[in-house]
C-alpha positions as CSV (number, residue, x, y, z in Angstrom):
1,M,-21.8,11.5,-4.2
2,A,-21.4,13.7,-1.1
3,Q,-22.3,17.4,-1.3
4,Q,-21.0,20.4,0.7
5,Q,-23.4,22.8,2.4
6,D,-23.0,25.2,-0.5
7,G,-24.3,22.6,-2.9
8,K,-21.1,21.9,-4.7
9,S,-20.0,18.3,-4.9
10,M,-16.8,17.1,-3.0
11,N,-14.3,14.7,-4.5
12,L,-14.3,11.7,-2.2
13,T,-12.3,9.3,-4.4
14,M,-9.6,7.3,-2.6
15,D,-6.1,7.3,-4.1
16,A,-5.4,3.6,-4.9
17,T,-1.6,4.3,-4.8
18,S,-1.7,5.7,-1.3
19,V,-3.5,2.9,0.6
20,Y,-2.2,1.8,4.1
21,R,-3.2,-0.9,6.5
22,E,-3.6,0.5,10.0
23,D,-2.6,-1.3,13.2
24,V,-2.9,0.3,16.7
25,Y,-0.5,-0.3,19.6
26,T,-0.9,1.1,23.1
27,D,0.7,0.7,26.5
28,R,-2.7,1.6,28.1
29,K,-0.9,4.3,30.1
30,V,0.6,7.0,28.1
31,G,-0.7,6.9,24.6
32,T,-1.1,5.1,21.3
33,I,1.0,4.5,18.2
34,R,-0.7,3.8,14.9
35,S,1.4,1.9,12.4
36,L,0.4,2.5,8.8
37,T,1.8,-0.2,6.6
38,P,1.8,0.6,2.9
39,V,-0.3,-1.8,0.8
40,K,-1.4,-2.0,-2.8
41,S,-5.1,-1.6,-3.5
42,D,-5.5,-5.4,-3.5
43,G,-4.2,-5.5,0.1
44,S,-0.8,-7.0,-0.7
45,P,2.3,-5.4,0.9
46,D,3.8,-2.4,-1.1
47,Q,7.5,-2.8,-0.6
48,G,8.2,0.4,-2.5
49,R,6.9,2.6,0.3
50,K,8.0,3.0,4.0
51,P,5.7,2.5,6.9
52,V,4.4,5.6,8.8
53,Y,4.1,5.8,12.6
54,V,1.7,8.2,14.1
55,G,1.6,8.9,17.9
56,E,-1.4,10.0,19.8
57,A,-1.6,11.6,23.2
58,Q,-3.9,13.9,25.2
59,I,-3.5,17.2,27.0
60,L,-5.8,17.8,29.9
61,T,-7.3,21.3,29.7
62,P,-10.0,23.1,31.7
63,M,-12.3,22.3,28.8
64,G,-11.5,18.6,28.9
65,A,-9.0,16.3,27.1
66,L,-7.5,17.6,23.9
67,P,-6.2,15.0,21.5
68,V,-2.7,15.6,20.0
69,T,-1.6,13.6,17.0
70,F,2.0,13.6,15.6
71,E,4.1,11.7,13.2
72,I,7.1,9.7,14.6
73,D,10.1,9.5,12.3
74,A,10.9,5.8,12.7
75,A,11.7,2.8,10.5
76,T,10.3,0.1,12.9
77,L,7.7,-0.1,15.6
78,D,10.5,-0.6,18.1
79,D,12.1,2.7,17.0
80,A,8.6,4.4,17.2
81,V,8.2,3.2,20.8
82,T,11.6,4.5,21.7
83,Q,11.1,7.9,20.0
84,Y,7.5,8.3,21.2
85,A,8.4,10.5,24.2
86,A,10.5,13.0,22.3
87,A,8.0,13.3,19.5
88,A,5.1,13.6,21.9
89,K,6.9,16.4,23.9
90,Q,7.5,18.4,20.7
91,A,3.8,18.0,19.6
92,V,2.5,19.0,23.0
93,D,4.8,22.0,23.2
94,R,3.7,23.1,19.7
95,T,0.0,22.6,20.6
96,V,0.3,24.6,23.8
97,K,1.9,27.4,21.9
98,E,-0.9,27.3,19.3
99,I,-3.5,27.4,22.0
100,Q,-1.8,30.4,23.7
101,E,-1.7,32.2,20.4
102,L,-5.4,31.5,19.7
103,R,-6.2,32.8,23.2
104,R,-4.1,36.0,22.6
105,Q,-5.8,36.6,19.3
106,A,-9.3,36.1,20.9
107,A,-8.5,38.4,23.7
108,S,-7.2,41.2,21.4
109,S,-10.0,41.0,18.9
110,I,-12.7,43.7,19.0
111,V,-15.9,43.3,17.0
112,I,-17.8,46.4,15.9
113,P,-21.3,45.4,14.9
114,Q,-22.6,46.3,11.4
115,G,-25.3,48.9,11.0
116,G,-25.8,51.6,13.6
117,M,-28.2,54.2,14.7
118,P,-29.3,57.0,12.3
119,G,-27.0,59.9,12.8
120,G,-24.9,57.9,15.2
121,L,-21.5,56.3,15.0
122,P,-21.0,53.6,12.3
123,G,-21.5,50.3,14.0
124,G,-23.8,51.6,16.6
125,G,-21.0,52.8,18.9
126,K,-21.0,49.5,20.8
127,I,-17.9,47.5,21.2
128,Q,-18.2,43.7,21.6
129,I,-15.4,41.4,22.7
130,P,-16.0,37.8,21.6
């Protein structure tokens, strides 16, 4: 049994009703599509659930490549390949907006240290910007 840093145990039990077989497809240029085929816990196909297609791409940033993962609403691999570009664009746009928001929050946050000097301002009177 795995334990978290705080000493409490984590539940790492797999859900036997939500098992998928994973196949990976790539054009070796733009990105990757993971096809998740529903299976029963014995590995036989589960016809009661639909396959899931997950696209993967990368955004190049000054800090290096940032992976972007997104679900593609498709019924077949052919549909997933066709819809990859539109789904990837939405995911990249959403990721860029999230990064911009994180930067804005980091730039506007001011940290006042705890403690301080006796008789001085609370926090020591020093302002730190992370």
